[in-house]
C-alpha positions in Angstrom: 0.0 0.0 0.0 2.8 2.4 0.9 4.5 1.8 -2.5 1.2 2.3 -4.3 0.6 5.6 -2.6 4.1 6.7 -3.3 3.8 6.0 -7.0 0.4 7.7 -7.1 1.9 10.9 -5.6 4.7 10.8 -8.0 2.3 10.4 -10.9 0.3 13.4 -9.7 3.5 15.5 -9.7 4.4 14.3 -13.1 0.9 15.1 -14.4 1.2 18.6 -13.0 4.5 19.1 -14.9 2.8 17.8 -18.0 -0.2 20.0 -17.7 1.9 23.1 -17.0 4.2 22.3 -19.9 1.3 21.7 -22.3 -0.2 25.0 -21.3 3.0 26.7 -22.2 2.5 28.6 -25.5 2.7 32.3 -24.9 3.3 31.8 -21.2 7.0 31.3 -21.6 9.0 33.9 -19.7 10.6 35.1 -22.9 7.4 35.9 -24.6 6.8 39.3 -23.0 8.3 41.3 -25.9 8.4 45.0 -25.7 6.4 47.2 -28.0 9.4 48.4 -29.9 9.9 45.1 -31.7 12.6 43.8 -29.3 12.5 40.0 -28.9 13.3 38.8 -25.4 14.7 35.5 -24.2 15.3 34.2 -20.7 18.3 32.0 -19.9 18.3 30.2 -16.6 21.5 28.6 -15.2 23.3 27.9 -12.0 26.8 29.0 -11.0 28.9 31.4 -9.1 30.6 34.7 -9.9 33.0 33.3 -12.5 30.2 31.6 -14.4 28.0 34.6 -14.3 30.8 36.8 -15.6 31.6 34.4 -18.4 28.0 34.0 -19.5 27.5 37.8 -19.4 30.4 38.2 -21.8 29.0 35.5 -24.1 25.5 36.9 -24.0 26.7 40.4 -24.8 28.4 39.1 -27.9 25.3 37.1 -28.9 23.1 40.2 -28.6 25.5 42.2 -30.7 25.3 39.6 -33.4 21.5 39.5 -33.2 20.2 43.2 -33.1 16.8 43.5 -31.6 17.3 40.6 -29.2 17.6 40.8 -25.4 18.6 37.9 -23.2 17.7 38.1 -19.5 20.0 35.9 -17.4 18.4 34.2 -14.4 21.2 32.9 -12.2 20.8 30.7 -9.1 23.1 28.9 -6.7 23.9 25.3 -7.6 22.0 23.9 -4.7 18.9 25.9 -5.5 18.7 25.4 -9.2 16.7 22.2 -9.5 14.1 23.4 -7.1 13.6 26.8 -8.7 13.5 25.3 -12.2 10.7 22.9 -11.1 8.9 25.7 -9.5 9.1 27.7 -12.8 7.8 24.7 -14.7 4.9 24.1 -12.3 4.1 27.8 -12.4 4.0 27.9 -16.2 7.0 30.2 -16.3 9.4 28.0 -18.1 12.6 29.9 -19.2 13.2 29.9 -22.9 16.7 28.4 -22.5 17.9 26.6 -19.4 20.3 24.1 -17.9 19.3 20.5 -17.6 21.1 17.6 -16.0 21.1 14.1 -17.7 19.1 12.7 -14.8 16.3 15.1 -15.5 16.1 14.3 -19.3 13.7 11.4 -19.2 11.0 13.0 -17.0 11.2 16.3 -18.8 11.0 14.7 -22.2 8.0 12.5 -21.2 6.3 15.7 -19.8 6.8 17.5 -23.1 8.7 20.3 -21.5 11.7 20.1 -23.9 11.9 21.2 -27.5 13.3 18.5 -29.8 16.5 20.0 -31.2 17.4 17.1 -33.5 16.4 18.7 -36.9 18.0 22.0 -35.9 21.3 20.4 -34.8 21.6 17.9 -37.6 20.7 20.4 -40.4 22.8 23.3 -39.2 26.0 23.4 -41.2 27.6 25.5 -38.4 27.4 22.5 -36.0 29.8 19.6 -36.5 28.8 16.9 -34.2 32.0 14.9 -35.0 33.9 17.8 -33.3 31.8 17.7 -30.1 32.4 15.2 -27.4 30.1 12.2 -28.1 29.5 11.6 -24.4 28.1 15.1 -24.1 25.7 14.9 -27.0 24.6 11.3 -26.2 23.8 12.3 -22.6 20.8 14.3 -24.0 19.6 11.9 -26.6 16.4 10.0 -25.8 14.2 7.8 -28.0 11.4 7.4 -25.4 12.9 4.2 -24.1 16.7 4.4 -24.0 18.8 7.4 -23.0 21.8 7.8 -25.2 20.1 7.3 -28.5 17.4 8.9 -30.5 16.3 12.6 -30.5 18.5 15.4 -29.2 16.7 17.4 -26.4 19.7 19.5 -25.3 23.2 20.3 -26.3 26.0 19.8 -23.8 27.0 23.0 -22.0 30.2 21.1 -21.1 31.7 17.8 -20.1 33.2 17.7 -16.6 35.9 15.0 -16.1 36.4 14.6 -12.3 40.1 14.1 -11.9 42.4 13.6 -8.9 44.6 16.6 -7.9 47.7 16.4 -5.8 49.7 19.1 -4.0 53.0 19.1 -6.0 54.6 21.5 -3.6 53.9 19.3 -0.6 55.5 16.3 -2.4 58.6 18.3 -3.3 59.1 19.7 0.2 58.8 16.1 1.6 61.4 14.9 -0.9 58.9 12.4 -2.4 58.9 11.3 -6.0 56.0 12.9 -7.8 53.1 10.5 -8.8 53.1 9.0 -12.2 50.7 10.9 -14.5 50.0 7.8 -16.6 50.2 4.8 -14.2 47.7 4.8 -11.4 48.9 3.9 -7.9 47.6 0.7 -6.3 45.4 1.1 -3.2 48.3 0.0 -1.0 50.7 2.5 -2.6 48.1 5.3 -2.2 47.8 4.5 1.5 51.5 4.5 2.0 52.2 7.9 0.5 49.3 9.4 2.4 50.6 8.0 5.7 53.9 9.7 5.0 52.3 13.0 4.2 49.9 13.0 7.2 51.8 14.7 9.9 52.0 17.2 12.8 54.0 19.9 11.2 54.3 22.3 14.1 55.0 19.8 16.9 51.9 20.6 19.0 50.6 17.0 19.1 47.8 17.7 16.6 47.7 16.5 13.0 47.5 19.6 10.8 48.5 18.1 7.4 46.5 15.2 5.9 46.8 12.9 2.9 43.2 13.0 1.7 39.9 14.8 2.3 37.4 13.1 0.1 33.6 13.5 0.0 32.1 10.0 -0.3 29.3 11.3 -2.6 31.8 12.2 -5.3 34.7 9.7 -5.1 33.3 6.4 -4.0 32.2 5.7 -7.6 35.9 5.7 -8.6 36.9 3.2 -6.0 33.9 0.9 -6.6 34.4 0.9 -10.4 38.1 0.3 -10.2 37.5 -2.6 -7.9 35.1 -4.3 -10.3 31.9 -3.2 -8.4 28.9 -1.4 -9.7 25.9 0.5 -8.5 23.4 -0.7 -11.1 23.5 -3.3 -13.9 23.5 -2.7 -17.7 19.7 -3.0 -17.9 19.3 -0.2 -15.5 16.8 -2.3 -13.5 18.9 -4.1 -10.9 20.8 -2.5 -8.0 24.1 -4.2 -7.6 25.7 -2.8 -4.5 25.6 -6.0 -2.5 28.8 -7.6 -3.9 32.1 -8.3 -2.3 33.9 -5.9 -4.7 31.6 -3.1 -3.8 31.8 -3.7 -0.1 35.6 -3.9 -0.2 35.7 -0.5 -2.0 33.4 1.1 0.6 35.3 -0.3 3.5 38.6 0.9 2.0 37.2 4.4 1.8 35.9 4.3 5.4 39.2 3.0 6.6 41.0 6.1 5.3 39.9 7.6 8.6 39.0 4.6 10.8 42.1 2.5 10.2 44.8 4.6 8.5 43.9 8.1 9.9 45.0 9.8 6.7 41.9 12.0 6.4 40.4 14.5 8.9 37.8 13.0 11.3 34.2 14.3 11.3 35.1 16.6 14.2 38.1 17.9 12.4 36.1 18.5 9.3 33.6 20.6 11.3 36.4 22.9 12.4 37.7 23.3 8.8 36.1 21.5 5.9 38.3 19.5 3.5 37.8 21.9 0.6 39.3 24.8 2.7 42.1 22.5 3.9 43.0 21.8 0.3 42.8 25.6 -0.5 45.2 26.2 2.5 47.7 23.6 1.4 46.9 21.1 4.1 45.9 18.1 1.9 48.1 16.0 -0.4 45.2 14.8 -2.6 41.9 16.4 -3.5 39.6 16.2 -6.6 40.2 18.9 -9.2 37.6 19.4 -11.9 37.6 21.9 -14.7 35.1 24.2 -12.9 37.6 24.6 -10.1 40.4 26.1 -12.2 39.4 29.8 -12.2 39.2 29.8 -8.4 42.4 27.8 -7.9 44.3 30.2 -10.3 43.8 33.1 -7.9 43.6 31.5 -4.4 46.1 28.7 -4.2 49.7 29.5 -3.2 51.1 26.1 -4.0 51.6 24.1 -7.3 49.3 21.2 -8.1 48.7 18.8 -10.9 46.2 16.0 -11.8 46.6 12.3 -12.0 44.5 9.1 -12.3 42.7 7.9 -9.2 44.3 4.8 -7.5 43.2 1.5 -8.9 41.6 -1.4 -7.1 41.4 -5.1 -8.1 41.0 -4.3 -11.8 44.3 -2.5 -12.0 42.7 0.3 -13.9 41.8 3.8 -12.7 38.1 4.9 -12.9 36.2 8.1 -12.5 33.1 9.9 -13.7 32.4 12.5 -16.3 29.8 15.1 -15.4 27.8 17.2 -17.9 25.2 19.8 -18.0 23.0 20.4 -21.0 21.4 23.6 -22.4 17.8 23.0 -23.5 15.0 25.0 -25.1 11.5 25.1 -23.7 8.8 23.7 -26.0 6.7 26.7 -24.9 9.1 29.3 -26.1 7.7 32.0 -28.3 11.0 32.3 -30.2 12.2 28.8 -31.0 14.6 29.9 -33.7 16.3 32.5 -31.6 16.4 30.2 -28.5 18.0 27.3 -30.5 20.5 29.8 -32.0 21.4 30.9 -28.5 22.0 27.2 -27.6 24.2 26.8 -30.6 26.2 30.0 -29.7 26.8 28.8 -26.1 27.6 25.2 -26.8 29.0 24.8 -30.3 30.3 28.1 -31.6 34.0 28.8 -31.4 33.4 32.3 -30.1 31.0 31.3 -27.4 33.1 28.4 -26.3 36.2 30.6 -26.2 34.5 33.0 -23.8 33.7 30.2 -21.4 37.1 28.5 -21.7 38.9 31.8 -21.2 37.0 32.1 -17.9 38.5 28.8 -16.8 35.2 27.2 -15.9 35.2 24.3 -18.3 37.1 22.4 -20.9 36.2 23.1 -24.5 33.2 21.3 -26.0 34.9 21.4 -29.4 37.5 18.6 -29.6 40.1 20.6 -31.7 39.9 23.5 -29.3 40.3 21.1 -26.4 43.4 19.6 -27.9 45.0 23.1 -28.1 43.8 23.9 -24.6 45.4 20.7 -23.1 48.7 21.4 -24.9 49.0 24.8 -23.3 51.4 24.4 -20.3 51.4 28.0 -19.3 48.8 27.4 -16.6 48.0 24.7 -14.0 47.4 21.9 -14.1 50.2 20.9 -16.4 48.6 17.5 -17.1 45.4 18.8 -18.7 45.6 15.9 -21.1 44.3 13.8 -18.2 40.9 15.5 -18.5 40.7 14.6 -22.2 41.6 11.0 -21.5 38.8 10.7 -18.9 36.3 12.0 -21.4 37.5 10.0 -24.4 38.7 6.8 -22.8 37.7 5.8 -19.3 35.3 8.2 -17.7 31.7 7.0 -16.9 28.4 8.6 -16.3 27.2 8.9 -12.8 25.0 5.9 -11.8 21.7 7.7 -11.7 22.2 9.7 -14.9 20.2 7.3 -17.0 17.4 6.4 -14.6 14.0 8.1 -14.3 15.0 9.6 -10.9 17.8 9.4 -8.5 16.0 8.4 -5.3 17.4 4.9 -5.3 20.9 6.2 -5.6 20.5 9.0 -3.1 19.2 6.6 -0.5 22.6 4.9 -0.4 24.5 8.1 0.5 21.8 9.4 2.9 22.2 6.3 5.1 25.9 5.4 4.8 27.2 7.4 7.8 27.3 4.4 10.2 29.9 2.8 8.0 32.0 5.9 8.1 31.6 6.1 11.8 32.7 2.5 12.2 29.4 1.4 13.7 28.6 -0.9 10.8 30.8 -2.8 8.4 30.5 -2.1 4.7 29.6 -5.7 4.0 26.7 -5.4 6.5 25.5 -2.1 5.0 25.4 -3.1 1.4 23.4 -6.2 2.2 21.0 -4.1 4.2 20.6 -1.2 1.8 20.3 -3.1 -1.5 16.6 -4.1 -1.0 15.5 -0.6 -0.2 17.4 0.9 -3.1 15.9 -1.7 -5.4 12.4 -0.7 -4.1 13.1 2.9 -5.0 14.4 1.9 -8.4 11.4 -0.3 -9.1 9.1 2.6 -8.2 11.0 4.9 -10.6 10.6 2.3 -13.4 6.9 2.0 -12.6 6.5 5.8 -12.6 8.3 6.1 -15.9 6.1 3.4 -17.5 3.0 5.2 -16.3 4.3 8.6 -17.6 4.6 7.3 -21.1 
């Protein structure tokens, strides 16, 4: 009964989205044109100061090239974006152009919120899909059944390879050999070097320099995959966390603090979070993604570089590739202008250059990305690692291609007892799998109903 009520409630929400989207027409935010013939578009995205500056520069250039067009930017903080976008959809105030995550594609496509961009993209001689990362484009393809094929409902704003950074200055001061940029460390080797670099530097009896400072939500995937484990099977219908390979990876992560003490405790992290510790030069290893580069350029006083994550049983490094897409509302009053804006921001050399110059992403265009990676005038020197992740071994996050992420989120919401040492990883994965499967089954049922 509980599951039936839950599915019914989710269906009602989906129906509300569908009704609001179908009622779109002239209600799109960008349809309120002025009496002087100016055509107005709204562009909603998330990000901080650097992103806003970069997009303002790109939008200014777009307006110059399209006289009589005004683009209003609607900027939100990253943690508020999804909620505000859903509120805009429910309130029949869908922006003309907006960010969309891969995990939202299926529900928004089923609800007729998104304009199908396939014909525009494939017939536009200015767009060369062969020169855009296939992973990015495929993330926003959907044929009604399978994500990754079929119609294009958004163009990739970027691809975001999640790489491992290390404090090069710390290694050099400790007299340690720098990590190999091509050959990943084994788990044992990784622990050993972290133990060497975890130390009390001022002799007060308190550890003030640690090896790692990882957030489980963003790095566990790497360790699970490189150890041969998975969150979900190829059919996207079976949760697979209850395996020895998965449990071993989770326990190894927890033991960074519980057994090896190479990462700050929960109490230490409350005093100063691990991101700030990295910024202050107190961590040897920390994830470094392309969206970090602008901030690190101005705020780090040490040298850093990027390398592959340490490898588990498979002997091969693994990590994920993020992406955000830019979509057009089906309800927009100016579909031609809106799709042209999407092209400018995602596939034009000029638009991409503005975003790349701002150091908030790697180029969407492969030839531009190759030149970007070869430039050794800025950190990290090993930018080629980012391209290898996108082209060779990066994976989509586990919930990117399911109807919703509740099954996946449930794992991280309830994992704290393992990190505290109150429960073993093996116990937890056996306990959590049935509940995760229940959430996934509900998502599958909801998607079937929404069709």
